[in-house]
C-alpha positions as CSV (number, residue, x, y, z in Angstrom):
1,M,104.8,78.4,96.0
2,K,105.6,77.4,92.5
3,K,106.9,80.0,90.1
4,G,104.1,79.3,87.6
5,T,101.4,79.7,90.3
6,F,102.9,83.0,91.5
7,I,103.0,84.4,87.9
8,K,99.4,83.3,87.4
9,Q,98.4,85.1,90.6
10,I,100.3,88.2,89.6
11,M,98.5,88.2,86.2
12,I,95.1,88.0,88.0
13,Y,96.0,91.0,90.1
14,G,97.4,92.8,87.0
15,V,94.1,92.3,85.1
16,I,92.1,93.5,88.1
17,L,94.3,96.5,88.4
18,F,94.1,97.3,84.6
19,V,90.3,96.9,84.5
20,S,89.9,99.0,87.7
21,S,92.2,101.7,86.3
22,L,90.0,101.8,83.1
23,L,86.8,101.9,85.1
24,S,88.3,104.7,87.3
25,Y,89.2,106.7,84.2
26,L,85.8,106.2,82.6
27,S,84.0,107.1,85.8
28,G,86.1,110.2,86.0
29,Q,85.1,111.1,82.4
30,L,81.4,110.5,83.1
31,W,81.2,112.1,86.6
32,P,84.1,114.5,87.0
33,A,82.8,115.7,90.3
34,F,82.8,112.2,91.8
35,P,86.2,110.5,91.1
36,M,86.5,106.8,92.0
37,P,89.8,105.6,93.4
38,T,91.3,102.8,91.4
39,A,92.2,100.9,94.5
40,L,88.6,101.0,95.7
41,I,87.3,99.7,92.4
42,G,89.9,97.0,92.4
43,M,89.0,95.8,95.9
44,V,85.3,95.7,95.0
45,M,86.1,93.8,91.8
46,L,88.2,91.3,93.7
47,Y,85.5,90.9,96.3
48,L,82.9,90.3,93.7
49,L,85.1,87.8,91.7
50,L,85.7,85.9,94.9
51,T,82.1,86.0,96.0
52,F,80.8,84.7,92.7
53,K,83.6,82.2,92.5
54,V,85.0,83.5,89.2
55,V,88.3,83.6,91.0
56,K,89.0,81.0,93.7
57,L,90.8,82.0,96.9
58,E,93.6,79.6,96.2
59,Q,94.3,81.5,93.0
60,V,95.1,84.7,94.8
61,A,96.1,83.6,98.3
62,G,99.9,83.5,97.8
63,V,100.2,87.0,96.4
64,S,97.7,88.4,98.9
65,N,99.8,87.0,101.7
66,F,102.9,88.5,100.2
67,F,101.2,92.0,100.0
68,V,100.1,91.7,103.6
69,Q,103.7,91.0,104.6
70,I,105.0,94.1,102.9
71,I,102.1,96.4,103.6
72,S,104.3,98.6,106.0
73,L,106.7,99.3,103.0
74,I,103.7,100.4,100.9
75,F,102.9,103.1,103.4
76,I,106.4,104.5,103.7
77,P,105.9,107.0,100.8
78,S,102.8,108.3,102.5
79,G,104.7,108.8,105.7
80,I,107.4,110.7,104.0
81,A,104.9,112.9,102.2
82,L,103.3,113.6,105.5
83,V,106.6,114.7,107.0
84,T,107.2,117.1,104.2
85,K,103.9,118.9,105.2
86,L,104.7,119.5,108.8
87,D,103.9,123.2,108.4
88,V,100.3,122.3,107.4
89,L,100.1,119.8,110.3
90,K,101.3,122.5,112.7
91,A,98.8,125.0,111.4
92,E,95.8,122.8,111.1
93,G,96.7,119.6,112.9
94,L,93.8,119.7,115.4
95,Q,91.2,120.2,112.6
96,I,92.7,117.3,110.7
97,I,92.6,115.0,113.8
98,L,89.0,116.0,114.5
99,V,87.9,115.3,110.9
100,V,89.7,111.9,110.9
101,M,88.1,110.9,114.2
102,L,84.6,112.1,113.2
103,S,84.8,110.5,109.8
104,T,86.0,107.2,111.4
105,L,83.2,107.3,113.9
106,M,80.6,108.0,111.1
107,L,82.0,105.1,109.0
108,L,81.8,102.7,112.0
109,L,78.2,103.8,112.7
110,F,77.2,103.6,109.1
111,T,78.8,100.1,108.7
112,A,77.1,98.9,111.9
113,G,73.8,100.2,110.7
114,I,74.1,98.5,107.4
115,A,75.1,95.3,109.1
116,W,72.1,95.5,111.4
117,I,69.8,96.1,108.5
118,L,71.2,93.1,106.6
119,V,70.8,90.9,109.7
120,Q,67.2,92.0,110.0
121,V,66.5,91.3,106.3
122,K,68.1,87.9,106.6
123,E,66.0,87.0,109.7
124,W,62.9,88.2,107.9
125,L,63.7,86.1,104.8
126,M,64.4,83.1,107.0
127,T,61.1,83.4,108.9
128,R,59.3,84.0,105.7
129,S,60.8,80.9,104.1
130,N,60.0,78.8,107.2
131,R,56.4,80.0,107.1
132,S,56.2,79.1,103.4
133,A,57.6,75.6,104.1
134,A,55.1,75.1,107.0
135,D,52.2,76.2,104.8
136,L,53.3,73.7,102.1
137,E,53.4,70.9,104.7
138,E,49.9,71.7,105.9
139,D,48.5,71.4,102.3
């Protein structure tokens, strides 16, 4: 990858991170009881930018692949922080495991339900457009 391309990709990610940080701060000011994580806002922004073709995949692919390659290093601080809280894990480890398993199951079921609804809506729209096309042909 060329140096200029890499710098441009880093700048795209930097702008997304900056804007998502601002949006996270503003949402925290507007709704203090419902904080929005900056990373989540950034992922949604990147998804929308890619979906609406404001940013092309080629413009972020190199840095994205780099981040995927070093993702294990990104989670090392979390693992170290977890080790420092072994007393909490010892006291409430079973509850934490149950909550993680239950929330994961709920997330999977919710995602599957939304996907099923979207498939049904897509099929309904396709049959509706096919019927409209057939009605036009008859006239």
